[in-house]
C-alpha positions, 0 to 999 in steps of 0.5 A: 046805841053802841056803848062808845056812842053812849060815852061820846054823847054823855061827854058832850052832854056833860060839857054842855051842862057845864057850859050852860051852868057857867053862863047861867047869867046869860041863859036863865031861861035854860036852867030848868032844861040844864037841870033836867039834862044833868039828872038824865046824865046821872040816870044814864050813868047808873043804868050803864053801871047796872048794865055792866053788872048784869052783863058780868052776871050773865056771863057767869050764868052762861058759864055755869049753864055750860058746865051743867050741860056738859056734866048732864051730857056725861051722866046721860051717856053713862046712863045710856051705856048702863041701859045698853049693858043691862038689856043688850044693844039689840033689845027693843026695850032700849026704845023705852029709854030713847035709845035706838037698838042696833039692827045691823048695818044696812046693805051698802049699794054697789058703787057705780063704776064709771067707764074707764076711758082709754089713755090718750094716744101718744102723739106720733113723732114728726119724721122731720125731727128724726136724724137721717 
């Protein structure tokens, strides 16, 4: 259920319990159910507050995780660079560290040359348009 619907529902239920309580003399058989709805409303309010606190905690945790990931990427890149400097960019020893050694560029295939089309022929001028 969306948060705004929870709010709409709880406001309606609060009004209902208040109305049933105000008319308790006419509705004595509903007192037990009114009390049950009132206790459920209290539980819903507490759970909503708890959910909000957990969402805030989740957002903070996510931010901390993103910061840690960014720093880990930086440190890992630094380590990889150090390993490349030590062993050389073409060393097979790099494979041990999860780094691909440089093995030269792959030969580039010749690009296909599409046939060059002849430019369209100019339209011959109509002789009737020429002055005599």
